[in-house]
C-alpha positions as CSV (number, residue, x, y, z in Angstrom):
1,M,106.3,76.2,103.3
2,I,104.5,76.0,106.9
3,L,103.4,73.1,108.7
4,K,99.8,72.9,109.9
5,S,100.7,72.2,113.4
6,E,103.0,75.5,113.5
7,I,100.0,77.5,111.9
8,S,97.7,75.8,114.7
9,E,100.3,76.6,117.4
10,V,100.4,80.6,116.5
11,V,96.7,80.6,116.4
12,N,96.0,78.9,119.9
13,S,98.9,80.9,121.3
14,F,97.3,84.3,120.5
15,K,93.7,83.0,121.9
16,Q,95.6,82.3,125.0
17,R,97.4,85.6,125.2
18,L,94.4,87.7,124.6
19,S,93.0,87.3,128.2
20,N,96.1,89.1,129.5
21,I,96.5,91.9,126.5
22,N,95.9,95.7,127.8
23,L,93.0,96.5,125.3
24,G,93.6,100.3,126.2
25,V,91.7,103.1,125.1
26,R,88.8,102.0,122.6
27,R,89.4,103.9,119.4
28,T,87.0,106.2,118.3
29,V,86.5,105.2,114.9
30,N,83.2,106.1,113.1
31,W,83.3,102.2,111.5
32,E,82.5,98.9,113.1
33,L,83.0,95.2,111.7
34,P,81.3,94.5,108.4
35,G,77.8,93.1,109.1
36,S,77.8,91.4,105.7
37,S,80.1,88.4,104.8
38,S,80.4,89.5,101.3
39,L,82.7,92.7,102.4
40,A,86.0,92.6,103.8
41,L,86.8,95.7,106.2
42,I,90.6,96.9,105.3
43,I,92.5,98.9,107.9
44,S,95.9,100.6,107.0
45,G,98.1,102.8,108.8
46,I,101.5,103.5,109.9
47,R,103.0,100.8,111.9
48,R,102.3,101.2,115.8
49,S,99.5,103.5,115.1
50,G,97.3,100.8,117.1
51,K,95.8,98.5,114.1
52,S,96.6,95.4,116.3
53,T,95.1,96.8,119.2
54,L,92.1,97.8,117.5
55,M,91.8,94.5,116.0
56,Y,91.8,92.9,119.7
57,Q,89.1,95.3,120.8
58,L,86.9,94.3,118.0
59,I,87.6,90.6,118.9
60,N,86.7,91.3,122.7
61,E,83.3,92.4,121.7
62,L,82.5,89.5,119.6
63,E,80.1,86.8,120.3
64,E,81.1,84.6,117.6
65,N,84.3,82.2,117.2
66,W,87.4,84.2,115.8
67,L,90.9,83.3,114.4
68,F,93.5,86.0,114.8
69,L,96.8,85.8,112.6
70,N,99.5,88.3,112.4
71,F,101.6,87.6,109.6
72,D,104.6,89.5,111.1
73,D,105.0,87.1,113.6
74,P,108.4,85.6,113.4
75,R,106.8,82.0,113.4
76,L,105.1,82.7,110.2
77,F,108.1,84.0,108.1
78,G,108.1,82.5,104.9
79,F,104.2,81.8,104.7
80,E,103.5,81.2,101.1
81,L,100.1,81.0,99.2
82,N,100.0,77.2,99.4
83,D,100.1,77.4,103.2
84,F,96.6,79.3,102.9
85,N,95.1,75.7,102.3
86,R,96.3,74.4,105.6
87,L,95.0,77.5,107.3
88,N,91.6,76.7,105.4
89,E,91.8,73.4,107.3
90,I,92.2,74.9,110.6
91,I,89.3,77.4,109.9
92,E,86.8,74.8,109.3
93,E,88.1,72.6,111.9
94,G,87.4,75.6,114.4
95,N,84.4,76.6,113.2
96,Y,85.9,80.2,112.8
97,K,83.1,82.7,111.9
98,C,85.3,86.0,112.1
99,L,89.0,86.1,110.6
100,F,91.5,88.7,111.4
101,F,94.8,89.0,109.4
102,D,97.1,91.5,110.6
103,E,100.0,92.6,108.1
104,I,98.6,90.4,105.6
105,Q,100.4,92.1,102.8
106,L,103.4,90.3,103.7
107,V,102.1,87.2,101.9
108,A,102.5,87.3,98.2
109,N,98.9,87.1,96.5
110,W,97.1,87.3,99.9
111,E,94.2,88.9,98.0
112,R,93.4,85.8,96.0
113,Y,92.8,83.9,99.3
114,I,90.8,86.8,100.6
115,R,88.5,86.9,97.5
116,Q,88.0,83.0,97.8
117,L,86.9,83.3,101.4
118,I,84.5,86.3,100.5
119,D,83.1,84.2,97.6
120,F,82.3,81.3,100.2
121,Q,80.3,84.1,102.3
122,K,80.6,82.3,105.5
123,Y,83.1,84.6,106.9
124,R,83.2,88.2,108.3
125,I,86.8,89.3,107.5
126,V,88.8,91.8,108.8
127,I,92.6,92.9,107.2
128,S,95.0,95.3,108.5
129,G,98.4,96.6,106.7
130,S,101.0,99.2,107.0
131,N,101.5,99.9,103.0
132,A,98.9,102.1,101.6
133,S,99.8,101.3,97.7
134,M,100.3,97.5,98.1
135,L,97.0,97.2,99.7
136,S,95.1,99.7,97.4
137,K,96.8,97.9,94.3
138,E,95.9,94.6,95.3
139,L,92.4,95.2,96.5
140,G,91.7,97.0,93.1
141,T,92.7,94.3,91.1
142,H,91.0,91.2,92.8
143,L,88.5,92.9,95.6
144,T,86.6,95.4,93.5
145,G,83.4,96.1,95.3
146,R,83.9,93.5,98.1
147,H,85.7,95.5,100.5
148,I,85.4,98.7,102.8
149,S,88.8,100.4,103.5
150,K,89.6,102.7,106.3
151,E,92.7,104.4,107.7
152,L,93.8,104.3,111.2
153,F,96.2,107.0,112.6
154,P,98.0,107.6,115.8
155,F,95.7,109.0,118.8
156,S,93.7,111.9,117.9
157,Y,93.5,115.0,120.2
158,K,90.1,113.4,121.7
159,E,92.0,110.3,122.1
160,F,94.7,111.7,123.6
161,L,92.8,113.5,126.3
162,S,91.1,110.0,127.1
163,I,94.5,108.3,127.7
164,S,96.5,111.2,129.3
165,N,93.4,112.4,131.5
166,L,94.3,116.2,131.0
167,P,91.3,118.5,130.6
168,E,90.6,120.0,127.2
169,G,92.7,123.2,126.9
170,A,95.8,124.9,125.9
171,D,97.9,122.7,128.5
172,A,96.7,119.5,126.9
173,T,97.2,121.0,123.3
174,A,101.0,121.9,124.2
175,V,101.8,118.5,125.3
176,F,99.9,116.6,122.5
177,L,101.7,119.0,120.1
178,D,105.2,117.8,121.7
179,K,104.3,114.2,122.2
180,G,101.9,113.5,119.3
181,G,99.7,110.4,119.6
182,F,101.6,107.1,119.2
183,P,100.0,105.1,121.9
184,E,103.1,103.0,122.9
185,F,105.1,106.4,123.2
186,L,102.3,107.8,125.2
187,K,102.5,105.0,127.8
188,T,106.1,104.6,128.1
189,N,107.2,108.5,127.6
190,N,110.3,106.7,126.0
191,Y,111.4,108.8,122.8
192,E,113.5,105.6,121.6
193,V,110.0,104.2,120.6
194,L,109.6,107.2,118.2
195,S,112.9,106.9,116.8
196,G,112.2,103.0,116.5
197,V,109.1,103.7,114.5
198,L,111.2,105.7,112.1
199,N,114.0,103.2,111.7
200,D,111.6,100.1,111.1
201,I,109.9,102.0,108.4
202,I,113.5,103.0,106.6
203,Y,114.8,99.4,106.9
204,R,112.1,97.1,107.4
205,D,109.1,98.5,105.3
206,I,110.9,100.2,102.6
207,S,114.7,99.0,102.2
208,V,113.9,95.4,102.5
209,R,110.9,95.1,100.9
210,F,111.5,97.3,97.8
211,G,115.5,96.5,98.0
212,V,116.5,100.0,98.2
213,R,120.3,99.8,99.1
214,N,121.1,103.5,99.6
215,H,120.0,103.3,103.2
216,L,122.0,106.4,104.1
217,A,120.4,108.6,101.5
218,L,116.8,107.1,102.3
219,K,117.4,108.1,106.0
220,Q,118.6,111.3,104.9
221,L,115.8,112.3,103.3
222,A,113.3,111.0,105.9
223,V,115.0,113.3,108.6
224,Y,115.3,116.3,106.2
225,L,111.2,116.0,105.7
226,I,110.5,115.6,109.3
227,S,112.7,118.4,110.1
228,N,111.0,120.8,107.4
229,V,107.2,120.3,107.9
230,G,105.1,123.1,106.6
231,K,107.7,123.9,103.9
232,L,107.5,123.7,100.1
233,F,109.7,121.5,98.1
234,T,109.9,119.9,94.4
235,A,112.0,116.7,93.6
236,N,114.5,118.8,92.1
237,S,115.2,120.9,95.2
238,L,115.7,117.7,97.3
239,R,118.0,116.2,95.0
240,K,120.4,119.1,95.4
241,I,120.2,118.3,99.2
242,I,120.5,114.2,99.4
243,P,123.2,112.4,97.7
244,V,121.4,110.4,94.8
245,A,122.0,110.7,91.1
246,A,118.5,111.1,89.7
247,T,115.4,113.1,90.3
248,S,113.4,109.7,89.8
249,T,115.4,108.1,92.8
250,I,113.8,111.1,95.0
251,L,110.6,110.6,93.6
252,E,110.5,106.8,94.4
253,Y,111.5,107.5,98.0
254,L,108.6,109.8,98.1
255,G,106.2,107.6,96.9
256,H,107.6,105.1,99.6
257,F,107.2,107.6,102.5
258,E,103.5,108.1,101.5
259,D,102.6,104.6,101.2
260,T,104.0,103.6,104.8
261,Y,102.2,106.9,106.1
262,L,105.4,108.3,107.2
263,A,104.9,111.6,105.4
264,F,102.0,113.5,103.4
265,F,102.7,116.0,100.4
266,V,100.3,118.4,99.9
267,P,99.7,119.9,96.3
268,K,98.8,123.6,95.6
269,F,95.0,123.7,94.4
270,S,94.5,123.9,90.8
271,Y,91.7,122.8,88.6
272,S,94.4,121.5,86.3
273,Y,95.8,118.0,87.4
274,S,98.9,118.8,85.4
275,K,99.5,122.0,87.3
276,Q,99.0,120.3,90.6
277,I,101.9,118.0,89.5
278,Q,104.2,120.7,88.4
279,N,103.8,123.2,91.4
280,P,105.8,122.5,94.6
281,R,104.2,120.5,97.4
282,K,104.0,121.0,101.1
283,I,105.5,118.6,103.9
284,Y,103.8,117.0,106.9
285,A,104.9,114.3,109.1
286,I,102.6,111.5,110.3
287,D,102.8,112.7,113.8
288,T,104.2,115.8,115.7
289,G,105.8,113.3,118.2
290,I,107.8,111.9,115.6
291,V,108.9,115.3,114.6
292,T,109.9,116.1,118.0
293,A,112.1,112.9,118.2
294,N,113.8,113.1,115.0
295,T,114.3,116.6,113.8
296,V,117.9,117.8,113.2
297,S,116.8,121.2,114.3
298,F,117.9,122.5,117.6
299,T,115.3,125.3,117.6
300,A,112.2,123.6,116.3
301,D,109.8,125.9,114.8
302,V,106.8,125.6,116.8
303,G,104.7,127.4,114.3
304,R,105.4,125.0,111.5
305,K,104.9,121.9,114.2
306,F,101.4,123.6,115.1
307,E,100.7,124.0,111.2
308,N,101.3,119.9,110.8
309,L,99.1,119.2,113.9
310,V,96.1,121.1,112.2
311,F,96.9,119.3,108.9
312,L,96.8,115.7,110.8
313,T,93.5,116.8,112.5
314,L,91.9,117.5,108.9
315,R,93.8,114.5,107.2
316,R,92.4,112.0,109.7
317,N,88.7,113.1,108.4
318,Y,89.5,114.2,104.7
319,N,91.5,112.7,101.6
320,E,91.5,115.8,99.7
321,I,93.4,118.5,101.2
322,F,95.6,121.4,99.2
323,Y,97.2,124.5,100.0
324,F,96.2,127.8,98.0
325,S,98.4,130.3,96.7
326,E,98.1,133.3,94.7
327,K,99.2,136.6,96.0
328,N,99.0,135.2,99.5
329,E,99.1,131.5,101.0
330,C,96.1,129.9,102.8
331,D,97.3,126.6,104.3
332,F,94.7,124.6,103.8
333,V,91.4,123.8,101.2
334,V,89.5,120.9,102.2
335,C,87.7,119.4,99.3
336,I,84.7,116.5,98.9
337,N,84.6,115.1,95.9
338,N,86.6,117.8,93.8
339,K,84.6,120.5,95.4
340,P,86.2,123.1,97.8
341,E,84.1,122.9,101.2
342,Q,86.3,124.5,103.8
343,L,89.2,126.9,104.2
344,V,91.6,126.7,107.2
345,Q,94.3,128.7,108.2
346,A,97.0,127.6,111.0
347,C,98.5,130.4,112.8
348,Y,100.2,129.6,116.5
349,H,99.7,133.1,117.6
350,L,98.0,136.0,116.1
351,N,99.7,139.2,116.6
352,R,100.1,142.7,115.1
353,D,102.9,141.6,113.0
354,N,101.2,138.5,111.2
355,L,97.5,139.5,111.7
356,H,97.1,141.3,108.2
357,R,99.0,138.4,106.4
358,E,96.9,135.5,108.0
359,T,93.7,137.3,107.4
360,E,94.2,138.6,103.8
361,A,95.3,135.1,103.0
362,L,92.2,133.8,103.8
363,Y,90.2,136.4,102.4
364,E,91.6,135.9,99.2
365,A,90.8,132.1,99.1
366,M,87.5,132.9,100.3
367,T,86.9,135.2,97.4
368,F,88.5,132.8,94.9
369,F,86.4,129.9,95.7
370,G,83.1,132.0,96.5
371,M,83.0,130.9,100.4
372,K,81.6,133.3,103.1
373,E,83.5,131.7,106.0
374,G,86.9,130.8,106.9
375,V,88.8,129.3,110.0
376,I,92.3,130.6,111.5
377,V,93.2,127.9,114.3
378,T,95.3,129.0,117.0
379,F,97.1,127.9,120.0
380,D,94.6,129.5,122.2
381,Q,92.9,132.7,121.1
382,N,89.2,133.4,120.1
383,D,88.1,136.3,117.8
384,R,86.2,137.0,114.8
385,F,86.8,139.1,111.7
386,N,84.7,140.7,108.9
387,K,85.0,141.9,105.6
388,G,82.1,142.6,103.6
389,D,79.9,139.6,104.1
390,M,82.8,137.3,104.8
391,L,83.5,135.9,108.3
392,I,86.6,134.7,109.8
393,Q,86.5,132.5,113.0
394,V,89.5,132.3,115.1
395,L,89.4,129.3,117.2
396,P,91.5,127.7,119.7
397,F,93.0,124.3,118.6
398,H,91.2,122.4,121.6
399,E,88.0,124.0,120.5
400,W,88.2,123.1,117.4
401,A,89.9,119.9,117.2
402,T,86.9,118.3,119.1
403,T,84.3,119.5,116.3
404,V,86.1,118.5,113.3
């Protein structure tokens, strides 16, 4: 239980601080505050990706009276469902019309309170959280049809260009590939920021919240995955590497990594869902800077890290991404509503040794899906190839990434 006066102090202290906060580069998201009081805007994403800053930016553009609470604030530790009654009194007394709740998933049964606020139809509500499954489970249970869900990633290539003041081109791509897009790291250039993100996810977001006691195995698995982006894996193969007793434990850890946005696991395309589950998946990390800062490899494979960068560019815009593998392997099949729409191959540098392999993989996928065009994304090369009525465009990352 928290006193009403303590909650008011947190609310007022943030109002005083906002005038001194550096709002940074305006995030180039294609969504805004909900115009209706019958819908809540839900923003999910990895910690330190800029969710709080985006909320500050939205607040700064408001004319209405607003309230902001970050439930990760130490002064609000122990906040319970009953404390929302005291918060309601503060909202009424302050005549607040726009309500911003950061990291609200830390409070049990928060969705019941938000549903109550939406039913009043008096407020515009914005919520953020760092755990995808916790948010989606609670939203699906109590807020069906009452919310708009959006994801926020670390800076995209376009946003990176804005904050770095680098011109679009291969030089900027090289820096972005190495440093990634975490806003705080790009400001400080301190790699401890990226190590800290990984540790906070391991210990605060997973170990503490889900009661995982084997911290060592959890950390070993996270580092292994980050060090092997672009590679295939199965839960059984990981169990032979990480010291845990059961494959189910590996699957549990993988679920936590996905829920906290640390890693993505891309399935092989199949029209059969059961085959998708059975086949090996490919590993990708949330950010190439995280890979740079935490990899255990002394000779990082720039090709696989570049593939990770291409994946992230696609993932910011699409949820349904697969790899295709028959005789050859095409890196990315992008689907919309279960329908394949794009074929993308990532190749850091095309040369005589890999040209046939890369193009034939794409031609095979194009034939399989009945598509006439495909793209090979490279570091800095332009080209085009034809086979019958099929066309492959070769584009440098900086040109491709600004049009996705």
